[in-house]
VEXDREN-2710 file (C-alpha; in Angstrom, 1 decimal):
% VEXDREN-2710
k/r/px/py/pz
1/UNK/-112.0/-55.5/-43.0
2/UNK/-111.5/-55.3/-39.2
3/UNK/-113.5/-52.5/-37.6
4/UNK/-110.9/-50.2/-36.8
5/UNK/-109.2/-50.3/-40.4
6/UNK/-112.8/-50.1/-41.7
7/UNK/-113.4/-46.9/-39.9
8/UNK/-110.3/-45.3/-40.8
9/UNK/-110.5/-45.8/-44.2
10/UNK/-114.1/-44.3/-44.4
11/UNK/-112.9/-41.5/-42.5
12/UNK/-110.2/-41.0/-45.2
13/UNK/-112.6/-41.4/-47.9
14/UNK/-114.9/-38.7/-46.4
15/UNK/-112.2/-36.4/-46.2
16/UNK/-111.0/-36.8/-49.7
17/UNK/-114.6/-36.5/-50.9
18/UNK/-114.9/-33.0/-49.1
19/UNK/-111.6/-31.7/-50.2
20/UNK/-112.5/-32.7/-54.0
21/UNK/-115.8/-30.9/-53.4
22/UNK/-114.3/-27.8/-52.1
23/UNK/-111.7/-27.9/-55.1
24/UNK/-114.5/-27.9/-57.6
25/UNK/-116.3/-25.1/-55.7
26/UNK/-113.2/-23.0/-56.0
27/UNK/-112.6/-23.7/-59.6
28/UNK/-116.1/-21.8/-60.5
29/UNK/-115.7/-18.1/-60.2
30/UNK/-118.4/-16.4/-58.2
31/UNK/-121.2/-14.6/-60.1
32/UNK/-120.2/-11.0/-60.5
33/UNK/-122.7/-8.4/-58.9
34/UNK/-124.1/-6.2/-61.8
35/UNK/-122.5/-2.7/-62.2
36/UNK/-125.0/0.1/-61.8
37/UNK/-125.8/2.0/-65.3
38/UNK/-124.0/5.0/-66.0
39/UNK/-125.7/8.1/-64.8
40/UNK/-127.1/10.3/-67.6
41/UNK/-125.6/8.6/-70.4
42/UNK/-122.8/11.2/-70.3
43/UNK/-120.4/9.1/-72.6
44/UNK/-123.1/9.0/-75.3
45/UNK/-123.6/12.7/-74.8
46/UNK/-119.7/13.5/-75.1
47/UNK/-119.7/11.3/-78.2
48/UNK/-122.5/13.1/-80.1
49/UNK/-121.1/16.6/-79.1
50/UNK/-117.5/15.8/-80.0
51/UNK/-119.0/14.8/-83.6
52/UNK/-120.6/18.1/-84.1
53/UNK/-117.3/19.9/-83.0
54/UNK/-115.2/17.7/-85.3
55/UNK/-117.6/18.2/-88.3
56/UNK/-117.3/22.1/-87.9
57/UNK/-113.6/21.7/-87.5
58/UNK/-113.3/20.0/-90.8
59/UNK/-115.5/22.5/-92.6
60/UNK/-113.6/24.7/-95.0
61/UNK/-116.3/26.3/-97.2
62/UNK/-118.6/25.3/-100.1
63/UNK/-120.1/26.5/-103.4
64/UNK/-123.7/25.2/-104.0
65/UNK/-126.6/25.7/-106.4
66/UNK/-129.7/25.9/-104.4
67/UNK/-133.5/26.0/-104.4
68/UNK/-134.6/28.8/-102.0
69/UNK/-137.9/29.9/-100.7
70/UNK/-138.3/32.8/-98.5
71/UNK/-141.6/33.5/-96.6
72/UNK/-142.1/36.9/-94.5
73/UNK/-144.6/39.4/-93.8
74/UNK/-144.3/40.7/-97.5
75/UNK/-145.2/37.4/-98.9
76/UNK/-143.4/34.3/-100.4
77/UNK/-140.8/34.1/-103.2
78/UNK/-139.2/31.0/-104.4
79/UNK/-136.0/31.4/-106.5
80/UNK/-132.7/29.4/-107.8
81/UNK/-129.7/30.9/-106.3
82/UNK/-126.0/30.2/-105.9
83/UNK/-124.8/29.9/-102.1
84/UNK/-121.2/30.5/-101.2
85/UNK/-120.2/29.6/-97.6
86/UNK/-116.9/30.0/-95.5
87/UNK/-116.8/29.6/-91.6
88/UNK/-117.6/33.4/-91.3
89/UNK/-119.4/34.6/-94.3
90/UNK/-121.8/33.9/-96.8
91/UNK/-123.0/35.2/-100.2
92/UNK/-126.2/34.3/-101.8
93/UNK/-126.9/35.3/-105.6
94/UNK/-130.3/35.1/-107.2
95/UNK/-130.1/35.3/-111.0
96/UNK/-132.9/36.6/-113.5
97/UNK/-134.1/33.8/-116.2
98/UNK/-131.5/35.3/-118.6
99/UNK/-128.7/34.7/-116.1
100/UNK/-127.8/38.3/-114.9
101/UNK/-127.8/38.9/-111.2
102/UNK/-131.0/40.2/-109.8
103/UNK/-130.2/40.1/-106.0
104/UNK/-127.0/39.7/-104.1
105/UNK/-126.7/39.4/-100.5
106/UNK/-123.8/39.0/-98.3
107/UNK/-123.4/38.5/-94.6
108/UNK/-120.5/38.1/-92.1
109/UNK/-118.7/40.0/-89.2
110/UNK/-118.5/43.1/-90.8
111/UNK/-122.3/43.4/-91.6
112/UNK/-125.1/42.6/-93.9
113/UNK/-125.5/43.8/-97.5
114/UNK/-128.5/43.2/-99.7
115/UNK/-128.1/44.6/-103.2
116/UNK/-131.0/44.5/-105.6
117/UNK/-129.3/45.1/-109.0
118/UNK/-132.2/45.9/-111.1
119/UNK/-133.7/48.5/-108.6
120/UNK/-130.2/49.9/-108.2
121/UNK/-130.7/50.1/-104.6
122/UNK/-129.0/48.4/-101.6
123/UNK/-129.6/48.0/-97.9
124/UNK/-126.8/47.7/-95.4
125/UNK/-126.8/46.9/-91.5
126/UNK/-124.9/45.4/-88.7
127/UNK/-124.5/41.6/-88.4
128/UNK/-127.2/41.2/-85.9
129/UNK/-130.2/38.7/-85.8
130/UNK/-132.6/41.6/-86.5
131/UNK/-131.0/42.6/-89.7
132/UNK/-130.8/38.9/-90.9
133/UNK/-134.6/38.8/-90.1
134/UNK/-135.3/41.9/-92.2
135/UNK/-133.6/40.0/-95.0
136/UNK/-134.7/36.5/-94.7
137/UNK/-137.4/36.6/-92.0
138/UNK/-135.6/34.5/-89.3
139/UNK/-133.8/36.4/-86.7
140/UNK/-130.3/34.6/-86.6
141/UNK/-126.7/36.0/-86.0
142/UNK/-124.9/35.3/-89.3
143/UNK/-122.4/32.9/-87.6
144/UNK/-125.4/30.7/-86.3
145/UNK/-127.1/30.9/-89.6
146/UNK/-124.1/29.5/-91.5
147/UNK/-123.5/26.7/-89.2
148/UNK/-127.3/25.6/-89.7
149/UNK/-126.8/26.0/-93.4
150/UNK/-124.3/23.1/-93.2
151/UNK/-126.3/21.1/-90.7
152/UNK/-124.1/21.9/-87.9
153/UNK/-125.1/23.1/-84.2
154/UNK/-122.8/24.6/-81.9
155/UNK/-122.2/22.2/-79.3
156/UNK/-122.4/23.0/-75.4
157/UNK/-120.1/21.6/-72.8
158/UNK/-120.8/18.1/-72.2
159/UNK/-121.6/18.6/-68.7
160/UNK/-124.4/21.2/-69.6
161/UNK/-126.4/18.8/-71.9
162/UNK/-128.7/15.9/-70.7
163/UNK/-129.9/13.2/-73.0
164/UNK/-133.7/13.0/-72.5
165/UNK/-135.8/9.9/-73.3
166/UNK/-137.3/10.4/-76.8
167/UNK/-137.6/8.8/-80.1
168/UNK/-135.5/10.0/-81.6
169/UNK/-132.9/10.9/-78.9
170/UNK/-133.1/14.5/-77.8
171/UNK/-130.3/16.5/-76.2
172/UNK/-131.3/19.5/-73.9
173/UNK/-129.3/22.2/-72.5
174/UNK/-129.5/26.0/-71.6
175/UNK/-127.3/28.8/-72.4
176/UNK/-128.0/32.2/-71.0
177/UNK/-131.6/32.9/-71.4
178/UNK/-132.1/30.4/-74.1
179/UNK/-133.3/26.7/-73.9
180/UNK/-132.0/24.3/-76.7
181/UNK/-133.4/21.0/-77.8
182/UNK/-131.6/19.0/-80.3
183/UNK/-133.1/15.8/-81.8
184/UNK/-130.5/13.3/-83.0
185/UNK/-130.5/10.8/-85.8
186/UNK/-128.8/7.2/-85.8
187/UNK/-125.6/8.5/-87.0
188/UNK/-125.4/11.4/-84.3
189/UNK/-126.2/14.2/-86.7
190/UNK/-128.8/16.8/-85.5
191/UNK/-132.2/16.4/-87.4
192/UNK/-134.1/19.2/-85.7
193/UNK/-133.4/22.1/-83.4
194/UNK/-135.7/24.1/-81.2
195/UNK/-134.5/27.5/-79.3
196/UNK/-136.7/29.1/-76.9
197/UNK/-135.4/32.3/-75.4
198/UNK/-137.0/34.1/-72.6
199/UNK/-139.2/37.1/-73.5
200/UNK/-138.5/36.2/-77.6
201/UNK/-140.0/34.1/-80.1
202/UNK/-139.3/30.2/-81.0
203/UNK/-136.9/29.6/-83.7
204/UNK/-137.0/26.1/-85.3
205/UNK/-134.4/24.2/-87.6
206/UNK/-135.2/21.1/-89.4
207/UNK/-132.6/19.0/-91.4
208/UNK/-133.3/16.9/-94.2
209/UNK/-130.6/14.3/-94.5
210/UNK/-129.6/11.3/-96.7
211/UNK/-129.3/7.8/-95.3
212/UNK/-125.6/8.5/-95.2
213/UNK/-126.1/11.6/-93.0
214/UNK/-125.5/14.1/-96.0
215/UNK/-127.3/17.1/-95.8
216/UNK/-130.0/17.6/-98.4
217/UNK/-131.9/20.7/-97.2
218/UNK/-133.2/22.5/-94.2
219/UNK/-136.0/24.5/-93.2
220/UNK/-135.7/27.5/-90.6
221/UNK/-138.8/29.1/-89.2
222/UNK/-139.7/31.9/-86.7
223/UNK/-143.4/31.1/-86.2
224/UNK/-144.3/34.3/-84.4
225/UNK/-143.0/36.4/-87.1
226/UNK/-144.5/34.1/-89.8
227/UNK/-141.0/34.0/-91.3
228/UNK/-139.5/30.7/-92.8
229/UNK/-136.6/29.9/-95.1
230/UNK/-136.5/26.6/-96.8
231/UNK/-133.4/25.8/-98.8
232/UNK/-132.6/22.6/-100.8
233/UNK/-129.3/21.7/-102.1
234/UNK/-129.2/20.9/-105.9
235/UNK/-125.4/20.6/-106.1
236/UNK/-122.4/21.1/-103.6
237/UNK/-118.8/21.7/-104.2
238/UNK/-117.0/21.6/-101.0
239/UNK/-113.7/23.6/-100.5
240/UNK/-112.4/26.8/-99.4
241/UNK/-113.9/29.9/-101.0
242/UNK/-111.7/33.1/-101.3
243/UNK/-112.4/36.0/-98.9
244/UNK/-112.9/38.4/-101.7
245/UNK/-116.0/36.5/-102.9
246/UNK/-117.7/37.9/-99.9
247/UNK/-116.7/41.5/-100.5
248/UNK/-119.4/43.2/-102.4
249/UNK/-118.5/46.7/-103.9
250/UNK/-121.5/48.8/-104.7
251/UNK/-121.6/50.9/-107.9
252/UNK/-121.6/54.9/-107.3
253/UNK/-125.1/55.1/-108.8
254/UNK/-126.6/52.8/-106.3
255/UNK/-128.9/54.2/-103.7
256/UNK/-127.9/52.8/-100.2
257/UNK/-130.4/52.8/-97.3
258/UNK/-129.6/51.4/-93.8
259/UNK/-131.4/48.7/-92.0
260/UNK/-132.3/49.9/-88.6
END
């Protein structure tokens, strides 16, 4: 080709190649900049605490046969018992080998009553941690005791809790003068709880669960008092329990002593 036409064709070819190259570059999206990780795992914390709240909202009550061991300064006693629970009250009945009730204990907002049938005596007190400790050896208010008996921990506000690096994961938060640490299993259920209160003894709760998350038993302990309650569920029937089941009427001949 003559020189002028050859130069024009070469320039056109160069321009076409550049245009195709730019078009190819424009067709490939730019590599996105990785987003920074979410601070503190707040979404995971909220999911765990929401699960605890939903489980408690769904709880209506239960009747259960349990194996119960209570250890306190007076010694250790292991018995078979019947446990009744509602959202606010509990009742424990310990029977003799002949099936007759030997001890009946109730706890709720109205107070604590422990009726020793064979001795014809009863002890009554306010619904306070110290009164529960006198009975079971572990200082817990009745409402907290009930929640732990069904494997539930009262959740804090999500912004108050932090997920600490541990295996298994551990939630930590403070409420008043108490610091809480709750270890969490794969399904989000609490497996262990430790409460440290300023100027008071440590409280511990350990939950035994099936692979499905179902509660099989638990251990409550106040090491400084040498108090411990171990409970294992033998059978459970979930469902509402009538309020009158938690009302304990004492016979007239029973000697009543206050728990101070």
